[in-house]
NUZABA-957168 format. One record per residue: residue in one letter; x, y, z of N, C-alpha, C, O, CB in turn. Coordinates in Angstrom, 3 decimals. Each point is the difference from the previous one (the first is absolute). Glycine has a CB too. Example, Ala and Ser with C-alpha at 12.3 -4.5 7.8 and 13.67 -1.06 7.14 Angstrom:
2
SITE  rest        nx        ny        nz       cax       cay       caz        cx        cy        cz        ox        oy        oz       cbx       cby       cbz
SITE     A    13.190    -5.690     7.800    -0.890     1.190     0.000     0.900     1.200     0.000     1.036    -0.019     0.665    -2.928    -1.154     0.581
SITE     S     1.542     2.223    -1.966     0.820     1.190     0.060    -0.770     1.090     0.730     0.509     1.108     0.169     0.675    -1.736    -2.314
END
This chain:
147
SITE  rest        nx        ny        nz       cax       cay       caz        cx        cy        cz        ox        oy        oz       cbx       cby       cbz
SITE     G   -98.441    32.906   -29.534    -0.923    -0.778    -0.727     0.292    -1.478     0.108     0.918    -0.441     0.692    -1.216     2.342    -2.200
SITE     R    -0.511    -2.634     0.804     0.131    -1.454     0.012     1.049    -0.420    -1.006     0.144     0.612    -1.058    -2.541    -0.875     1.758
SITE     R     3.094    -0.738    -0.379     1.024    -0.536    -0.878    -0.606    -1.099    -0.857    -0.660    -0.901     0.516     2.469     1.468     1.151
SITE     R    -1.592    -0.497    -2.940    -0.553    -1.003    -0.900     0.953    -1.175    -0.112     1.219     0.166    -0.023    -2.451     1.610    -1.250
SITE     T     0.660    -2.952     1.203     0.798    -1.207    -0.183    -0.245    -0.538    -1.390    -1.072     0.187    -0.576     0.983    -0.716     3.037
SITE     N     1.062    -0.120    -2.974    -0.103    -0.579    -1.331    -0.660    -1.365     0.120     0.606    -0.934     0.525     1.451     2.189    -1.325
SITE     N    -3.281    -1.381     0.325    -0.743    -1.250     0.122     0.541    -1.095    -0.908    -0.341    -1.168     0.185    -1.654     2.499     0.414
SITE     K     2.834    -0.985    -1.579     0.527    -1.007    -0.911     0.928    -0.973     0.709     0.071    -1.172    -0.368    -0.269     2.810    -1.488
SITE     N     0.917    -1.156     2.880     0.976    -0.842     0.690    -0.602    -0.788     1.149     0.674    -0.847     0.585     1.057     2.478    -1.219
SITE     M    -2.983    -1.369     0.966    -0.626    -0.698     1.120    -0.479    -1.370    -0.454    -0.497    -0.156    -1.115    -0.198     2.348     2.147
SITE     A     0.848    -3.174    -0.168    -0.450    -1.358    -0.311    -1.514    -0.054     0.046    -0.617     0.682     0.817     2.740    -1.657     0.119
SITE     P    -2.729     0.180    -1.795    -1.464    -0.124     0.050    -0.411    -0.673     1.311     0.760    -0.789     0.561    -0.884     0.650    -3.097
SITE     P    -1.074     0.452     3.017    -0.429    -0.610     1.272    -0.110    -1.518    -0.132    -0.440    -0.528    -1.021    -0.804     2.636     1.606
SITE     Q     1.654    -2.784     0.476    -0.060    -1.462     0.028    -1.449    -0.446     0.145    -0.782     0.650     0.694     3.096    -0.776     0.318
SITE     P    -2.679    -0.976    -1.662    -1.360    -0.510     0.222    -0.113    -0.511     1.436     0.984    -0.474     0.568    -1.221    -0.152    -3.025
SITE     P    -0.939     0.718     3.039    -0.154    -0.443     1.389     0.144    -1.519     0.109    -0.324    -0.739    -0.930    -1.186     2.701     1.378
SITE     Y     2.004    -2.409     0.712     0.090    -1.439     0.259    -1.383    -0.590     0.254    -0.266    -1.160    -0.317     2.572     1.474     1.263
SITE     L    -3.171     0.501    -0.374    -1.366    -0.431     0.257    -0.758     0.013    -1.324    -0.102     1.050    -0.634     0.163    -0.149     3.021
SITE     P    -0.590    -2.031    -2.813    -0.669    -0.029    -1.308    -1.221     0.912    -0.042    -0.773     0.070     0.957     1.579    -2.406    -1.260
SITE     T    -0.966     3.026    -0.812    -1.166     0.866    -0.143    -1.281    -0.823    -0.075    -1.084     0.508     0.288     2.501     1.195    -1.459
SITE     S    -1.296    -2.982     0.783    -1.188    -0.859    -0.010    -0.542    -0.175     1.420    -1.209    -0.128     0.191     2.081    -1.077    -2.234
SITE     S     0.019     1.200     3.037    -0.456    -0.082     1.391    -0.787     1.249     0.380    -1.005    -0.079     0.706     2.989    -1.355    -0.131
SITE     I    -1.520     2.581    -1.048    -0.714     1.246     0.276    -1.389    -0.047    -0.627    -0.976     0.439     0.610     3.159     0.826    -0.516
SITE     H    -2.274    -1.800    -1.319    -1.297    -0.115    -0.666    -0.937    -0.927     0.783    -1.180     0.307     0.163     2.299     0.099    -2.385
SITE     V    -0.596    -1.538     2.706    -0.821    -0.956     0.752    -0.484     0.628     1.304    -1.165    -0.145     0.369     2.446    -1.777    -1.382
SITE     I    -0.380     2.621     1.711    -0.380     0.639     1.263    -1.015     1.103    -0.246    -0.944     0.159     0.775     3.195    -0.695     0.187
SITE     A    -2.065     1.305    -2.040    -0.925     1.094    -0.310    -1.390    -0.522    -0.319    -0.993     0.662     0.302     2.906     0.684    -1.156
SITE     Q    -1.999    -2.522     0.251    -1.308    -0.559    -0.337    -0.786    -0.400     1.236    -1.222    -0.133    -0.064     2.170    -0.664    -2.081
SITE     T    -0.267     0.601     3.274    -0.703    -0.353     1.232    -0.591     1.215     0.690    -0.801    -0.144     0.923     2.326    -1.788    -0.666
SITE     I    -1.140     3.145    -0.693    -0.500     1.231     0.611    -1.292     0.401    -0.705    -0.012     0.149    -1.222     2.368     0.598     1.846
SITE     P    -3.444    -0.570     0.127    -1.272     0.385    -0.637     0.135     1.336    -0.724     0.569     0.953     0.532    -1.833    -2.205     1.242
SITE     G     0.739     1.306    -2.982     0.013     1.229    -0.776     1.163     0.132    -0.958     0.003     0.890    -0.851    -1.160     0.121     2.718
SITE     I     2.153    -1.888    -1.743     1.148     0.044    -0.912    -0.043    -1.256    -0.853     0.164    -1.113     0.500     1.244     2.480     1.135
SITE     S    -1.627    -1.174    -2.916    -0.057    -1.161    -0.890     1.256    -0.103    -0.852     0.412    -1.101    -0.365    -2.901     1.280     0.319
SITE     Q     3.095     0.941    -0.271     1.166     0.009    -0.871     1.014     0.998     0.540    -0.375     1.064     0.494    -1.034    -1.716    -2.495
SITE     V     2.712     0.308     1.907     1.066     0.888     0.430     0.907     0.253    -1.190     0.409    -0.934    -0.691    -0.523     0.082     3.081
SITE     N     0.424     2.112    -2.625     0.903     0.391    -1.073     1.367    -0.657     0.215     0.431    -0.165     1.142    -1.662     2.368    -1.424
SITE     E     1.908    -2.576    -0.788     1.303    -0.666     0.103     1.029     0.901     0.671     0.792    -0.474     0.814    -1.323    -0.847    -2.872
SITE     D     0.536     2.615     1.731     0.947     0.929     0.638    -0.291     0.133     1.489     0.917     0.052     0.820    -0.686     1.202    -2.982
SITE     A    -1.507    -1.200     2.502    -0.371     0.101     1.410     0.407    -1.262     0.756     0.455     0.084     1.140    -2.374     1.419    -1.753
SITE     S     1.761    -2.666    -0.008     0.381    -1.247     0.674     1.517    -0.073     0.191     0.469    -0.546     0.998    -2.479    -0.603    -1.995
SITE     K     2.779     1.693     0.052     1.462     0.034     0.171     0.379     0.907     1.173     0.853    -0.352     0.815    -0.538    -0.065    -3.292
SITE     L    -0.962     1.598     2.556     0.286     0.905     1.111    -0.398    -0.617     1.337     0.730     0.119     0.984    -1.059     1.828    -2.520
SITE     L    -0.830    -2.608     1.572    -0.428    -0.666     1.237     0.959    -1.129     0.372     0.303    -0.199     1.177    -2.693     0.776    -1.702
SITE     A     2.865    -1.315    -0.477     0.941    -1.096     0.259     1.303     0.550     0.570     0.550    -0.567     0.944    -1.577    -0.788    -2.808
SITE     H     1.529     2.462     1.296     1.222     0.619     0.529    -0.208     0.487     1.427     0.866    -0.179     0.856    -0.216     0.860    -3.175
SITE     S    -1.798    -0.065     2.572    -0.293     0.507     1.337    -0.076    -1.136     1.015     0.574     0.087     1.086    -1.810     1.837    -2.106
SITE     A     0.519    -2.998     0.654    -0.112    -1.152     0.903     1.366    -0.636     0.233     0.320    -0.413     1.115    -2.665     0.005    -1.919
SITE     E     3.141     0.334    -0.248     1.337    -0.580     0.123     0.864     0.831     0.944     0.713    -0.557     0.835    -0.907    -0.378    -3.158
SITE     D     0.138     2.258     2.200     0.772     0.872     0.883    -0.439    -0.150     1.454     0.833    -0.024     0.906    -0.535     1.631    -2.801
SITE     R    -1.606    -1.706     2.113    -0.502    -0.177     1.368     0.440    -1.351     0.581     0.395    -0.085     1.163    -2.374     1.546    -1.721
SITE     L     1.905    -2.514    -0.266     0.441    -1.321     0.465     1.484    -0.003     0.337     0.413    -0.571     1.009    -2.191    -0.490    -2.406
SITE     K     2.585     1.708     0.541     1.439     0.080     0.274     0.258     0.710     1.316     0.848    -0.423     0.786    -0.376     0.437    -3.242
SITE     S    -1.204     1.068     2.696     0.182     0.751     1.234    -0.379    -0.833     1.222     0.699     0.028     1.012    -1.146     2.085    -2.271
SITE     I    -0.651    -2.848     1.167    -0.443    -0.831     1.127     0.983    -1.140     0.247     0.346    -0.283     1.147    -2.741     0.859    -1.658
SITE     V     2.846    -1.231    -0.557     0.959    -1.106     0.168     1.322     0.527     0.546     0.630    -0.661     0.825    -1.718    -0.603    -2.718
SITE     H     1.520     2.446     1.446     1.225     0.589     0.521    -0.129     0.262     1.501     0.920    -0.286     0.766    -0.462     1.326    -3.014
SITE     S    -1.600    -0.496     2.660    -0.233     0.240     1.430    -0.059    -1.314     0.771     0.510    -0.089     1.117    -1.754     2.193    -1.680
SITE     A     0.623    -3.125    -0.030    -0.093    -1.305     0.668     1.384    -0.618     0.161     0.298    -0.592     1.038    -2.602     0.255    -1.992
SITE     L     3.149     0.470    -0.062     1.367    -0.517     0.110     0.778     0.748     1.076     0.817    -0.591     0.706    -0.869    -0.048    -3.131
SITE     S    -0.200     1.931     2.547     0.644     0.780     1.053    -0.438    -0.483     1.379     0.822    -0.137     0.906    -0.705     2.111    -2.449
SITE     V    -1.417    -2.232     1.698    -0.519    -0.531     1.269     0.634    -1.361     0.288     0.381    -0.282     1.136    -2.569     1.522    -1.467
SITE     M     2.298    -2.078    -0.697     0.596    -1.330     0.171     1.448     0.114     0.474     0.412    -0.708     0.919    -1.925    -0.201    -2.714
SITE     R     2.280     1.798     1.169     1.407     0.156     0.394     0.116     0.557     1.410     0.861    -0.437     0.764    -0.242     0.797    -3.159
SITE     H    -1.481     0.608     2.759     0.053     0.576     1.340    -0.398    -1.010     1.071     0.430     0.110     1.148    -0.934     2.116    -2.139
SITE     S    -0.310    -3.200     0.622    -0.374    -1.036     0.966     0.988    -1.167    -0.029    -0.209    -1.018     0.659    -2.199     1.679    -0.917
SITE     R     3.477    -0.503    -0.507     1.092    -0.990    -0.093    -0.496    -1.371    -0.433     0.395    -1.028     0.550     0.813     2.275     1.224
SITE     Q    -2.080    -1.237    -2.769    -0.494    -1.244    -0.564     0.453    -0.090    -1.447     0.331     1.011    -0.619    -2.329    -1.012     2.173
SITE     S     2.012    -1.210    -2.089     0.501    -0.185    -1.363    -1.084    -0.437    -0.971     0.272    -0.171    -1.189     1.926    -0.405     2.155
SITE     C    -3.431     0.389    -0.482    -1.090    -0.447    -0.862    -1.157     0.987     0.127    -0.510     0.251     1.091     1.210    -2.687    -0.847
SITE     L    -1.099     2.987    -1.386    -1.106     0.943    -0.020    -1.307    -0.751     0.234    -0.280    -0.988    -0.679     1.545     2.514    -0.894
SITE     D    -2.057    -1.066     2.523    -1.272    -0.668     0.266    -1.125     1.044     0.080     0.266     1.201    -0.035     0.938    -3.073     1.275
SITE     P    -2.443     1.420    -1.135    -1.136     0.936    -0.018     0.031     1.052     1.109    -0.551     1.087    -0.179    -0.758    -2.911    -0.827
SITE     S     1.932     1.533     2.136     0.048     1.013     1.061     0.836     1.198    -0.432    -0.293     1.128     0.396     0.028    -2.927     1.332
SITE     H     1.304     1.571    -2.535     0.806     1.105    -0.512    -0.808     0.829    -1.006     0.072     1.229    -0.009     2.031    -2.593     0.359
SITE     I    -2.873     0.667    -1.198    -0.850     0.700    -0.961    -1.054     0.822     0.739    -0.278     1.137    -0.379     0.658    -2.962    -1.329
SITE     N    -0.969     1.253     2.762    -0.999     0.727     0.785     0.605     1.242     0.643    -0.633     1.055     0.031    -0.571    -3.206     0.402
SITE     A     2.429     2.031     0.083     0.657     1.167     0.596     0.244     1.076    -1.052    -0.162     1.188     0.279     1.249    -2.671     1.435
SITE     A    -0.698     1.077    -2.917     0.224     0.960    -1.082    -1.309     0.651    -0.429    -0.040     1.204    -0.253     2.014    -2.541    -0.517
SITE     L    -3.041     0.552     0.686    -1.300     0.563    -0.356    -0.457     1.014     1.046    -0.576     1.035    -0.336    -0.012    -3.164    -0.860
SITE     K     0.849     1.820     2.463    -0.362     0.911     1.081     0.809     1.293    -0.112    -0.534     1.085     0.234    -0.043    -3.046     1.255
SITE     Q     1.869     1.852    -1.847     0.825     1.196    -0.180    -0.534     0.892    -1.114     0.087     1.225     0.084     1.886    -2.511     0.729
SITE     H    -2.522     0.676    -1.847    -0.523     0.744    -1.142    -1.451     0.424     0.202    -0.592     0.617    -0.886     2.160    -1.875    -0.574
SITE     G    -2.151     0.935     2.620    -1.371     0.393     0.290    -1.025    -0.805    -0.772    -1.086     0.499    -0.294     1.926     1.754     0.771
SITE     L    -0.508    -3.500    -0.811    -0.899    -0.875    -0.754    -0.523    -1.104     0.899     0.642    -0.330     0.997     0.597     0.834    -3.124
SITE     P    -2.393    -1.089     1.801    -0.517    -1.089     0.833     0.879    -1.240    -0.100     0.565    -0.308    -1.049    -2.877     1.202     0.744
SITE     M     2.409    -1.591     1.424     0.829    -1.199     0.050    -0.702    -1.166    -0.688    -1.213     0.021    -0.211     2.252     0.783     2.354
SITE     I    -0.245    -1.827    -2.489    -0.567    -1.229    -0.542    -0.278    -0.929     1.172     0.738    -0.009     0.985     0.501     0.268    -3.207
SITE     W    -2.291    -1.028     2.113    -0.401    -0.882     1.084    -0.009    -1.440    -0.467    -0.311    -0.283    -1.157    -1.054     2.115     2.161
SITE     G     1.706    -2.742    -0.104    -0.155    -1.416    -0.280     1.260    -0.726    -0.416    -0.053    -1.200    -0.271    -2.201     1.758    -0.352
SITE     Y     3.385     0.122     0.564     1.224    -0.665    -0.453     1.115     0.095     1.024     1.174    -0.029    -0.369    -1.823     0.529    -1.965
SITE     E     0.314    -0.389     3.598     1.018     0.185     1.019     0.756    -1.278     0.353     1.171     0.061     0.377    -2.554     1.774     0.497
SITE     R     0.748    -2.960    -0.986     0.646    -1.248     0.398     1.032    -0.401    -1.035    -0.310    -0.104    -1.187    -1.758    -0.617     2.408
SITE     R     3.285     0.498    -0.779     1.083    -0.350    -0.916    -0.045    -1.457    -0.420     0.524    -0.362    -1.053     0.854     2.118     2.108
SITE     D    -2.005    -2.599    -0.234     0.022    -1.436    -0.308    -1.114    -0.408    -0.957    -0.070    -1.165    -0.390     1.071     0.766     2.628
SITE     R    -1.865     1.317    -2.622    -1.099    -0.332    -0.896     0.515    -0.114    -1.426     0.750     0.854    -0.474    -2.384     0.317     1.989
SITE     N     1.234    -2.211    -2.176     0.400    -0.219    -1.384    -1.015     0.705    -0.904    -1.091    -0.517    -0.239     2.199    -1.723     0.811
SITE     I    -0.744     3.413    -1.068    -0.895     0.792    -0.834     0.182    -0.429    -1.448     1.120    -0.016    -0.512    -1.032     1.970     2.129
SITE     Q    -1.186    -2.299    -2.274     0.056    -0.430    -1.390    -0.931     0.865    -0.831    -1.047     0.446     0.469     1.605    -2.803     0.226
SITE     F    -0.155     2.584    -1.941    -0.782     0.820    -0.908    -0.375    -0.804    -1.225     0.728    -0.907    -0.403     0.417     2.971     1.229
SITE     S    -2.276    -1.734    -1.418    -0.489    -0.663    -1.209    -0.124     1.017    -1.121    -0.424     1.131     0.237    -0.812    -2.844     1.142
SITE     P     1.601     1.326    -2.600    -0.142     0.939    -1.123    -1.469     0.178    -0.381    -0.803    -0.928     0.102     3.079     0.257    -0.941
SITE     V    -2.604     1.876     0.400    -1.341     0.302    -0.482     0.141     0.398    -1.463     0.528     1.068    -0.308    -1.362    -0.327     2.624
SITE     G     0.370    -1.586    -3.207     0.119     0.300    -1.428     1.443    -0.092    -0.472     0.835    -0.649     0.630    -2.831     2.131    -0.455
SITE     N     2.271    -0.830    -1.282     1.334    -0.027    -0.585     0.694     1.345     0.091     0.997     0.217    -0.689    -1.765    -1.997    -0.840
SITE     D     0.269     2.700     2.366     0.555     1.343     0.073     1.105     0.142     1.034     0.480     1.110     0.230    -2.671    -0.278    -0.964
SITE     G     2.609    -1.927     1.366     1.018     0.095     1.029    -0.523     0.566     1.301     0.773     0.537     0.794     0.877    -0.270    -2.579
SITE     I    -2.943    -0.375     2.019    -0.607     0.479     1.240    -0.237    -1.199     0.903    -0.515    -1.029    -0.438    -0.583     3.001    -0.740
SITE     Y     1.477    -1.831     2.439    -0.109    -1.087     0.957    -0.852     0.433     1.182    -0.011     1.174     0.371     2.252    -2.060    -1.081
SITE     V    -2.952    -0.064     1.297    -0.791     0.250     1.198     0.394    -1.017     1.062     0.541    -1.064    -0.302    -2.463     2.008    -1.066
SITE     L     1.642    -0.596     2.602     0.302    -0.894     1.104    -0.866    -1.240    -0.098    -1.216     0.096    -0.165     1.873     1.846     1.612
SITE     R    -0.036    -3.097    -1.346    -0.745    -1.253    -0.086    -0.629    -0.295     1.357     0.698    -0.241     0.985     0.854    -0.638    -2.794
SITE     D    -2.862     0.903     1.840    -0.757    -0.294     1.211    -0.543    -1.414    -0.092    -0.217    -0.509    -1.099    -0.390     2.945     1.398
SITE     P     0.385    -3.074     0.833    -0.592    -1.333    -0.056    -1.406     0.056    -0.573    -0.729     0.967     0.220     2.111    -1.659     1.742
SITE     V    -1.758    -0.343    -2.696    -1.325    -0.087    -0.606    -0.810    -1.008     0.801     0.432    -1.130     0.228     0.460     1.730    -2.543
SITE     Y    -2.074    -0.167     2.735    -0.879    -0.868     0.769    -1.243    -0.290    -0.827    -0.548     0.881    -0.662     1.414     0.054     2.853
SITE     A    -1.291    -2.172    -2.140    -1.252    -0.366    -0.674    -1.165     0.500     0.844    -0.003    -0.169     1.219     1.069    -1.883    -2.287
SITE     L    -2.042     2.660     0.431    -1.140     0.552     0.712    -0.748    -1.090     0.764    -0.489     0.233     1.105     0.295     1.561    -2.841
SITE     E     0.111    -2.960     1.153    -0.683    -1.117     0.651     0.684    -0.368     1.313    -0.673    -0.271     0.995    -0.054    -0.579    -3.239
SITE     D     2.061     0.837     2.255     0.733    -0.330     1.227    -0.228     1.058     1.080    -0.136    -0.330     1.178     1.868    -0.864    -2.553
SITE     V    -1.771     2.447     0.977    -0.213     1.077     0.967    -1.401    -0.085     0.583    -0.186     0.179     1.204     1.811     1.281    -2.442
SITE     L    -2.617    -1.733     0.387    -1.376    -0.078     0.477    -0.248    -1.235     0.855    -0.871     0.020     0.870     0.167     1.222    -2.895
SITE     N     1.448    -2.308     1.794    -0.196    -1.239     0.750     0.808    -0.074     1.280    -0.097    -0.983     0.734    -0.369    -0.106    -2.872
SITE     Q     1.263     2.109     2.419     0.767    -0.017     1.250    -0.947     0.113     1.190    -1.039     0.658    -0.058     3.027     0.379    -1.107
SITE     K    -1.596    -1.690     2.225    -0.813     0.033     1.206     0.131     1.378     0.654     1.104     0.502     0.209    -0.811    -3.007     0.124
SITE     V    -1.421     3.091    -0.023    -0.035     1.313     0.630     0.010    -0.206     1.507    -0.752    -0.834     0.506    -0.512     1.865    -2.467
SITE     P     2.095    -0.294     2.692    -0.004    -0.156     1.454    -1.365     0.379     0.574    -0.583     1.022    -0.363     3.057    -0.539     0.429
SITE     T    -2.964    -1.321     0.829    -1.335     0.226     0.554     0.033     0.865     1.246    -0.989     0.655     0.331     0.296    -2.840    -1.258
SITE     K     1.821     2.192     1.619     0.069     0.717     1.258     1.155     0.998    -0.067     1.078    -0.313    -0.506    -2.059    -1.667     1.766
SITE     M     0.743     3.160    -0.752     1.064     0.994     0.051     1.068    -0.459     0.975    -0.295    -0.598     1.035    -1.324     2.443    -1.606
SITE     Q     2.829    -1.563     0.232     1.097    -0.287     0.915    -0.069     0.985     1.164    -0.685     1.020    -0.073     2.132    -1.920    -1.819
SITE     N    -0.734     0.582     2.954     0.017     0.902     1.153     0.601     1.338    -0.413     1.116     0.068    -0.515    -0.917    -2.026     2.109
SITE     V    -0.958     3.008    -1.356     0.448     1.334    -0.361     0.493     0.689     1.252    -0.668    -0.001     1.035    -0.956     0.128    -2.966
SITE     Q     2.809     0.462     1.823     0.548     0.738     1.123     0.319     1.406    -0.453     0.463     0.213    -1.120     0.472    -2.313     2.142
SITE     I    -1.183     3.051    -0.153     0.358     1.382    -0.265     0.998     0.412     1.056    -0.241    -0.150     1.198    -2.007     0.675    -2.257
SITE     S     3.361    -0.009     0.606     1.004     0.463     0.953     0.448     1.386    -0.422     0.017     0.326    -1.187     0.746    -2.694     1.690
SITE     G    -0.408     3.160     0.454     0.453     1.357    -0.282     1.503     0.104     0.130     0.604    -0.661     0.844    -2.782     1.553    -0.042
SITE     E     2.775    -0.073    -1.627     1.429     0.268     0.092     0.180     1.510     0.011    -0.724     0.740    -0.666     1.337    -2.915    -0.527
SITE     W     0.357     2.603     1.956     0.262     1.423     0.097     1.367     0.283    -0.572     0.926    -0.802     0.119    -2.394     1.011     1.907
SITE     M     1.574     0.937    -2.642     1.273     0.391    -0.568     0.282     1.435     0.422    -0.858     0.874    -0.120     0.576    -2.455    -1.852
SITE     A     1.477     1.811     2.462     0.380     1.345     0.409     0.903     0.594    -1.059     0.968    -0.625    -0.433    -1.172     0.025     2.875
SITE     W    -0.125     1.821    -2.857     0.816     0.698    -1.003     0.339     1.373     0.575    -0.884     0.836     0.191    -0.212    -2.083    -2.162
SITE     C     2.341     1.468     2.239     0.465     1.275     0.573    -0.742     0.318     1.286    -0.341     1.157     0.246     0.900    -0.327    -2.539
SITE     G    -0.815    -1.838     3.114    -0.645     0.193     1.278    -1.509     0.041    -0.045    -0.629     0.029     1.058     2.623     1.158    -0.417
SITE     D    -2.611    -1.183    -1.816    -1.461     0.019    -0.127    -0.472    -1.375    -0.407     0.602    -0.650    -0.854    -0.597     3.090     0.234
SITE     Y    -1.086    -2.879     1.234    -0.581    -1.285    -0.391    -0.866     0.178    -1.238    -0.808     0.925    -0.084     0.845    -1.708     2.479
SITE     I     0.140    -0.097    -3.331    -0.829     0.073    -1.202    -0.706    -1.311    -0.223    -0.750    -0.141    -0.966     2.295     1.815    -0.036
END
């Protein structure tokens, strides 16, 4: 049979590091979900936290195996690929200065993109003539077959 454990000696579960308010904000962006139960948001936060830990652990492993000392997006992409998840795009260049801006007072940040005035965009000169277009073919051999 099953062995019973004494629940009195077990430590209470730790609260998730990922704020449940973030889960509520993300859930509100999903059509059809207006409210999330507090217990459900805690479970989702724990699940997301466990998945993030697993991905970061895999990324650190990739970083160490590549004999590098700084974790970068290529390591995260390799870890995401190992876990069968889609890769992140647009952050491959190491020399790019990525800046984030706070949104509200909830500790949520978004990537700071340049702001363009609509008038400036509309007043830009439009090229009148197409540039020279060239089409070239490239061949690639994979295991003796051309693809």
